[in-house]
C-alpha positions in Angstrom: 18.1 14.2 11.1 16.9 11.8 13.2 15.7 8.0 11.4 11.7 8.1 11.7 11.6 4.3 11.7 14.6 3.7 13.7 12.0 1.1 15.1 12.0 -1.0 12.2 14.6 -3.8 11.5 16.0 -4.9 8.4 16.3 -8.8 8.6 18.9 -10.7 7.2 18.8 -13.9 4.8 18.5 -17.2 7.2 22.1 -18.4 8.3 22.1 -21.5 6.3 21.4 -19.6 2.9 23.6 -20.7 0.8 26.5 -18.4 -0.8 26.7 -18.0 -4.5 29.5 -15.2 -4.8 28.7 -11.7 -5.2 25.3 -10.8 -5.8 24.2 -8.8 -9.0 23.5 -4.7 -8.6 20.3 -4.6 -7.2 18.0 -3.9 -10.3 16.5 -0.9 -11.1 12.6 -0.6 -10.6 11.2 -0.1 -13.9 7.6 1.1 -14.9 5.8 -1.0 -17.4 3.6 1.2 -19.4 0.4 0.0 -21.1 1.7 1.6 -24.6 4.5 -0.5 -24.7 6.9 1.5 -23.1 8.8 1.0 -20.0 10.7 3.8 -17.6 13.8 2.3 -15.9 15.0 4.4 -12.7 17.9 4.3 -11.7 16.9 4.7 -8.0 13.7 5.0 -6.5 14.1 8.4 -5.4 12.3 11.8 -6.8 12.1 15.4 -5.7 8.6 16.4 -6.3 8.5 19.6 -5.1 11.2 22.2 -5.2 10.4 25.9 -4.7 11.9 27.0 -7.9 10.6 30.8 -7.5 12.7 31.3 -5.2 15.8 31.2 -6.7 16.9 33.3 -10.0 16.2 31.2 -13.1 19.8 31.0 -13.8 20.4 29.5 -10.3 17.0 27.6 -10.5 18.0 25.7 -13.6 21.7 24.9 -12.7 20.6 22.9 -9.5 18.3 21.3 -11.2 20.4 19.8 -14.0 22.9 19.0 -11.6 20.0 16.8 -9.3 18.7 15.4 -12.9 21.9 14.4 -13.8 22.6 12.2 -10.3 19.5 9.9 -12.1 16.9 11.8 -9.9 13.3 12.7 -11.5 13.0 16.7 -11.0 9.4 18.0 -11.0 9.6 21.4 -12.7 7.5 23.7 -15.5 9.4 25.0 -18.3 8.7 28.4 -17.0 10.3 27.2 -13.4 13.6 27.3 -15.1 14.1 29.9 -17.4 12.3 32.8 -19.3 9.9 33.0 -22.2 12.7 33.4 -24.6 15.0 30.5 -23.3 15.3 27.4 -22.1 16.8 25.1 -19.5 19.4 21.8 -20.0 16.4 19.9 -18.0 13.7 20.7 -20.8 15.9 20.4 -23.6 19.9 18.6 -23.2 20.4 20.7 -26.8 20.5 23.7 -25.1 23.4 22.7 -22.6 26.2 25.3 -22.0 28.0 25.6 -19.2 25.4 24.2 -16.9 25.5 20.7 -17.5 29.4 20.9 -17.0 30.6 18.5 -19.4 27.6 16.3 -18.8 26.3 14.2 -22.5 24.8 17.5 -25.0 22.1 14.9 -26.1 21.4 12.4 -23.1 17.5 13.7 -21.7 17.2 13.8 -17.9 14.6 12.3 -16.3 11.8 15.3 -15.9 8.5 15.3 -14.1 5.9 17.8 -15.5 4.0 18.9 -12.2 0.1 19.0 -14.0 -2.0 21.5 -11.6 -5.6 21.9 -12.1 -4.8 26.1 -12.9 -2.2 24.8 -14.6 -0.1 28.5 -14.1 2.7 28.3 -16.2 2.4 25.4 -17.9 2.8 25.5 -22.0 2.4 23.0 -25.0 6.0 22.5 -24.7 6.3 21.0 -21.2 4.9 17.7 -22.2 7.8 17.2 -25.6 10.1 14.7 -23.7 8.8 14.9 -20.3 9.6 11.2 -18.0 6.3 11.9 -16.1 3.1 13.4 -15.4 2.0 14.3 -12.3 -1.8 14.8 -12.2 -2.0 17.0 -8.7 -5.7 16.3 -7.3 -4.0 18.5 -4.0 -4.9 22.0 -3.4 -1.6 24.3 -2.6 -1.4 26.4 0.6 0.6 29.9 0.6 2.7 30.8 3.5 -0.3 32.2 5.3 -2.2 28.7 5.5 -4.6 30.1 2.3 -5.9 27.6 -0.1 -3.8 29.7 -2.2 -0.4 31.1 -4.6 1.4 33.7 -4.0 2.3 36.6 -6.2 6.2 35.3 -6.4 5.2 32.2 -7.3 2.8 33.8 -9.8 5.1 36.5 -11.3 7.6 33.3 -12.0 5.2 31.1 -14.0 3.4 33.8 -15.4 6.0 36.0 -16.7 4.4 39.3 -15.7 6.5 42.1 -14.6 6.3 43.7 -11.5 4.8 46.7 -12.4 1.8 44.7 -14.1 1.6 42.0 -11.6 -1.2 39.0 -11.6 -4.2 40.0 -9.6 -2.9 43.0 -9.3 -0.1 41.6 -7.1 -2.3 39.6 -4.5 -2.5 36.2 -3.9 -5.1 33.6 -6.2 -6.7 30.8 -5.4 -5.8 27.1 -5.8 -8.1 24.8 -6.8 -8.1 21.0 -6.3 -9.1 19.5 -8.9 -9.3 19.7 -12.9 -11.9 22.1 -13.8 -12.5 20.7 -16.8 -13.1 16.9 -15.2 -16.7 16.0 -14.3 -15.7 14.3 -11.5 -13.1 11.9 -10.2 -15.1 8.9 -11.9 -14.0 11.0 -15.0 -10.6 11.6 -14.2 -9.9 8.6 -16.8 -10.5 10.8 -20.0 -8.3 13.7 -18.4 -5.2 10.7 -18.2 -5.9 9.5 -22.1 -5.6 13.1 -23.4 -2.3 13.6 -21.5 -0.6 10.6 -22.8 -1.9 11.4 -26.8 0.4 14.7 -25.6 3.0 13.2 -24.1 3.0 9.2 -25.7 6.2 8.2 -23.6 5.7 9.8 -19.9 4.2 7.9 -17.3 0.8 9.6 -16.2 0.8 9.6 -12.4 -2.3 11.0 -9.8 -0.6 12.9 -6.6 -4.0 12.3 -3.4 -3.4 12.9 -0.1 -4.5 10.1 2.6 -7.3 12.0 3.9 -9.9 10.0 2.8 -7.5 7.0 1.3 -9.8 3.8 1.4 -12.1 6.1 -0.9 -10.1 8.1 -3.3 -7.3 5.6 -3.8 -9.5 3.0 -5.1 -11.5 5.4 -7.3 -8.5 7.0 -8.6 -6.6 3.5 -9.5 -10.3 2.8 -11.5 -9.3 5.6 -13.9 -6.1 3.2 -14.9 -3.1 5.4 -13.9 0.7 4.6 -14.1 1.2 5.0 -11.0 0.3 6.7 -7.9 2.0 9.9 -5.6 0.8 9.7 -1.8 1.4 13.2 -0.5 2.4 12.6 3.5 4.7 15.5 4.1 2.4 17.7 6.2 0.3 14.8 7.3 2.1 11.6 8.5 4.4 13.1 11.2 4.9 10.3 13.5 6.8 7.4 12.7 4.5 4.9 12.5 1.8 6.7 11.5 4.3 7.5 7.9 5.2 3.7 8.0 1.1 2.8 8.7 -0.2 4.8 6.0 2.3 3.6 3.0 1.7 -0.3 4.4 -2.0 0.9 3.9 -2.3 2.2 0.7 -0.2 -0.8 -0.6 -2.8 -2.9 0.9 -5.5 -0.9 -0.6 -3.7 -0.8 -3.9 -3.1 -4.9 -3.9 -7.3 -5.4 -3.5 -7.6 -2.7 -6.0 -6.1 -5.6 -8.7 -2.8 -3.1 -8.8 -0.5 -4.7 -6.8 2.0 -3.8 -9.3 1.1 -0.1 -9.2 3.8 1.9 -9.1 3.1 3.4 -5.3 5.6 6.9 -4.7 5.6 8.4 -1.6 6.3 12.5 -0.1 7.4 11.4 3.2 8.5 14.8 4.3 11.5 14.9 6.5 13.6 11.2 6.1 17.4 9.9 6.2 18.3 6.9 4.0 17.5 3.8 6.2 14.2 5.8 6.3 13.7 5.4 2.3 14.5 2.1 2.1 12.0 1.1 4.5 9.5 2.4 2.8 10.6 0.4 -0.2 10.2 -2.3 2.0 6.7 -1.4 3.7 5.3 -1.2 -0.3 6.6 2.1 -1.5 8.3 1.8 -5.2 9.8 5.3 -5.0 10.2 8.2 -2.3 10.6 11.9 -2.4 14.1 13.7 -1.2 12.8 17.0 -1.0 14.6 17.2 2.7 18.1 16.4 1.3 17.9 19.4 -1.5 17.2 21.8 1.4 21.1 22.3 2.0 21.5 22.5 -1.8 18.8 25.3 -2.0 21.4 27.0 0.5 24.4 26.8 -1.6 22.4 27.6 -4.6 20.8 30.8 -2.9 24.4 31.8 -2.9 24.2 33.5 0.6 27.0 34.5 3.0 25.9 31.8 5.3 25.4 29.1 3.0 27.1 25.9 2.6 28.8 27.4 -0.1 30.2 30.2 2.3 31.2 27.5 4.7 33.5 25.8 2.1 35.3 28.9 1.7 33.1 30.7 -1.0 31.8 34.1 -0.1 28.7 33.4 -3.1 27.9 31.2 -5.7 28.7 34.5 -8.2 32.6 33.1 -6.7 32.3 30.1 -7.8 32.3 28.4 -11.2 29.1 26.1 -12.0 31.1 23.2 -11.5 31.2 23.7 -8.2 27.3 23.2 -7.7 27.5 20.1 -9.6 30.2 19.0 -7.0 28.1 19.7 -4.1 25.1 18.0 -5.3 27.1 14.5 -6.2 29.0 15.3 -2.5 25.3 15.6 -0.8 23.4 13.4 -2.6 25.8 10.9 -3.3 26.3 8.9 -0.1 22.8 8.8 0.5 21.8 7.9 -2.9 24.6 5.0 -2.5 22.9 4.0 1.1 19.6 3.3 -0.1 20.7 1.4 -3.4 23.0 -0.8 -0.6 20.0 -1.5 1.8 17.8 -2.7 -1.3 20.3 -4.7 -2.5 20.5 -6.2 1.0 17.4 -7.1 1.0 16.4 -7.9 -2.6 16.8 -12.2 -2.0 15.2 -12.2 1.4 10.8 -12.7 0.6 9.4 -9.1 0.9 6.7 -10.1 4.1 10.1 -11.0 5.9 12.4 -8.1 5.4 11.3 -6.1 8.4 10.7 -6.9 11.9 10.1 -4.5 15.2 10.9 -5.4 19.1 7.9 -2.7 19.7 4.6 -4.6 19.8 2.7 -1.6 18.7 4.3 -0.9 15.3 4.3 -5.0 15.0 1.0 -5.3 14.9 -0.2 -2.2 13.5 1.8 -2.9 10.4 1.1 -6.5 10.5 4.7 -7.2 10.8 6.1 -11.4 11.4 8.7 -11.7 14.4 11.8 -13.1 13.5 13.7 -12.8 17.2 12.3 -15.4 19.5 13.6 -13.9 22.9 12.2 -11.7 26.1 13.9 -8.3 24.4 10.0 -8.4 22.8 8.2 -8.7 26.4 
């Protein structure tokens, strides 16, 4: 995967910076809630929108748990990962069996509750122990481009049989705003309601950037615990991705929310891109593209990564194999992100990035740290 923000360069500390011995580990991001609760992230990374319905329940649960065990918050409803009479260890560590592969049975795993306007598949139990609640003010498209959900997705959420599908097996329209909220100005009431249902969870709001200058300040006025900006199908060019991230942080600052967590869903990226988005003002970055190979393994097809490693299918491998693949695939990427963020923590925020390309530098309002003819 090609680096999208390769034009941006990390700036090291000045040459005369005094050496003080090994620096402490990079400080983990912490989200302070107004309710006296704080949430500590292992790394500023999260898995935003896995298509769980495309995997059998047992494999979906195993993959979700394996990624969450890496310290990455995973988005999933209970109905995404288990039948009505079951439960995934992602939602209840006490239920852990072979899927957790020896993980501490009482350790909660970081989990994002996707709160969609239609609330298909949502149960009251989903709120129990949720780390984050993601109120999605975005409408979903199906594979044909409609603002709709597919029959397969609805079958997973609603637990219906193939003989009695929702809407007779046809697609069902998706909404963009909770039907029980009058307008964006009244969104705060919904957020407070969700805080009552999940007192220890951080309540975020997801939006797209189409009307960013109007909608982001309006969302911030409702006092969310954070904002998720969905750019995966919008900012296809690297400069646009960087510029919208930068703009969103500036808008939040102007709205008096300089410390507001700003999570970005960027689409394809490499670890360096993730660290650069953090330097531009994001506080966490979605890693959905990194999990695509993991999806192959979990599907257990003959052409999957599992097959290339000598397994004819996932059924032929022990459940620990999936956890090992997740660790092997995500571990080096996570270490790279952590290393880059550690390297810039003692550099002033305004000086962490530069660029030799004048158009990038001017668009992102970056300082020029290299005085030479290279930039002319």
